[in-house]
N, C-alpha and C positions, 0 to 999 in steps of 0.2 A: 622338642628345637627343634624340630618341624611341621609341629603344629603351632606351640608357637608365634610363626613366623609366617604360617596359613596365613593363622589370621589376620596377620597387622598386616599382612599384605594386600585379603580381603576387605580390612576394612578403612584398607587407606584409596582404592577401587570407590569401595563404596560412598566412601566420602566427595572422593574428585567425581563419583556424575552428578551424587547431587549436587557439591557448588555447581555443575557447569549448569546441569538442571534447571535453577533459580537465579543465571548468570540473565541478560537480558541475550535474546538472539544474536551472532553478527553469524553472516551469511547474506545467499541470493536464494530466491525464491524467485521460477520465471513459472509466467502463464504463458498463455495463450490464449489470444483473442479473436471473437467473433463477433462482427456486427449486423444487424436487422436494422432495417426502416420502416417502418408501422406503416407506409403505405409509399403508392409508387410518386410521387410527384411533392417531395423533397428540398426547400428553399437550399441553398450551398450543400449539395447533395455530394458529384463529385470532389471537393472540396472532405466534407467529412469521411466517402469511405475510404482516403488516400492517409486519412490524419492520426489513427494510432498503431496503423502497422496489422502483424500478428501475433507479433510478441512480442511481452513487458517481462522482461528482469527488473527485480528487484532486490538493492542492495542495507540490508541492514550496518550499524554496527551498534558499540555498545553506550554508545552515547547516546544515542535518539537522532542522530544522520540518518536519509535516506535516500537513497538515488534511484532513478526507474533513469533506466535506457530500454524506446521502442522500436522494437528492430524489426522492417520491413516498410515502415512510413511512405511512404510520397514524400517528395521533392518539398511537397509545402507542408507539414506533419509536423508530429513533435520529434524534434532532435533526443533532448530528456529536461528531466524534472529531478530536483533536488531541494532536501527542505534542513535547512543547517538548525540546529538546537538550539546552539548557541543564537542565536538573534533570534528566529520565529518566524525568518524568512521561509518564503516557498518559489523557486524561482524555476520560467517555464524556460526554456531556450526551441523553438520552431527553424529544422532546418535550413529553409529561406531567409530568416532574419537575420543583423550579424547582432544584437539585442538581447542582453538574458532581461525578461519582466519580472514581476521579483512582489509580492505583496506581505504584511502579514496577516499571521492563520490564525491571530486572540478571537477575532470578532470571526462570525459565523454569518455568511452571507445568507444562506440557508433559512425558514423562521420555523422551524418543528411544527408537523401535524398528525403523524400519529410514529405510537411505536406498537412492534408484531414481534414475537419469537419463540421459538416449537422445535422440534423433532428433524431434521434432515436426515436421507441416505448418508449412508458414512463415503466417509472419502479419506483416500488410503488409507483402504477398511478400519480408519478410526471412529468410536460412533462421533458423528458430528451433530451442529443444531445450526438454527439461525439465527437473523434480526433480519428486521423488515423496518428501517425508520424512511418518512415521507417527510418532507421536508418543502414550503415555499419559495420559490425564489424570483420575489417581486418586483427587478430590473422589468427583469421578459416572459413576467407573469406565464408562469411554468415552473407544473409542479416537477422535484424530482422523489424517483427515489429508490431508494439502497437497500438490497436486500445482499445478505453477507453469512455467506458459510463460513463457522468454522467450528474447531475441535481444542484447542483447547496448547497446539502442539502448533509452532515447538513457541515456547514460554515468551513474552514479549512484558517490559516493566511498565505501565501507563503512566508511570509516574515521568519518564521522560516523555513522555507527551501531552502533557498534562495543560499546556497553553492553547493544541493545536484543540480549538475550536469548529476551522471550517469539516462541513460534514461531514460533522458531526463524530470527527477520529474518536477525540477522548472518549469521548462518551460509549462508540463502542468497546475499542481497548480497555475501557472502565471495567467493562462487564466480561471479558473475553482472555482479558492479557493471554491475548495470541492475533498475527495476523489474520484475517479472512483466506482460507484458501481458493473461494470463489466468489465473485462479486458483480450483481446485476444492477447496472446502471441503468435504467429509464428514464430516459428524457421523451419532451415532447414528440418531438418522433421520431427517434431512434432509440434500441436498447444496445451496448454492447455487455456484455459478459466475459470477467478473466476467471479461468481459469487456470489452477495448481497444476501441473505438470512438475515441478520436481522441484524440491528445500535442501540446499544443499547448504549447511553449517562448518565457516570458516572465514577464518582469521584475513580481515580485510585491510589493501594499502588505504594510508589515512589518503593517498594519494587522490581518490580516486572522489571523493569528496572535496576536494580543490576544485574551487568553482576556477574557470577561466578568466584569465588576469588579461587577456590582449580582448574583451569583448564588451562594449557598454552596455552600462545596468539599468533601466530603468523600472521607476515604480509603478505600478500599474494600477 
């Protein structure tokens, strides 16, 4: 009887673990942010220096909604970004502006240039890989290079983001099926590096992904 009970409990635990691992990640990934300027004299340097802050918290739910909170940003810096999967709209709020700017991410502003992949140093003691994607932004005549590092953990269902084409997001998730744990964003005059320092799997309140109702919205 004890043996049978043991097997039942074991199967139950394994089944629960398997189901949990197949569910798209819900929780928080915290990144430290590092900003480097490529040269001394950069246009709008003061603004850029305070734009991102020093810490980024990214909240994922199982529906594919994403909320990003920028901690330590300046008075004119980012407050938060929110992606709502049901509308495919990406919303951005600056601290000094009372307007919520948004756009649909069905189209990518970047024109594909090249893609490269390989093996990187381990992250969180897990084997890691990288993908480097270069794109050209014609409006600003700028080459944008994104280098993503990932381990395949935690699992994210890429189909939740199949319409998120901006900055090659779906292309990346199709391959990795997981979020980046480090990202190096190389722009014309500066480089921003996001490095994961904590991954927390937890249930999140739907209120976290609700857009503030008391400020105007403007399509950009």
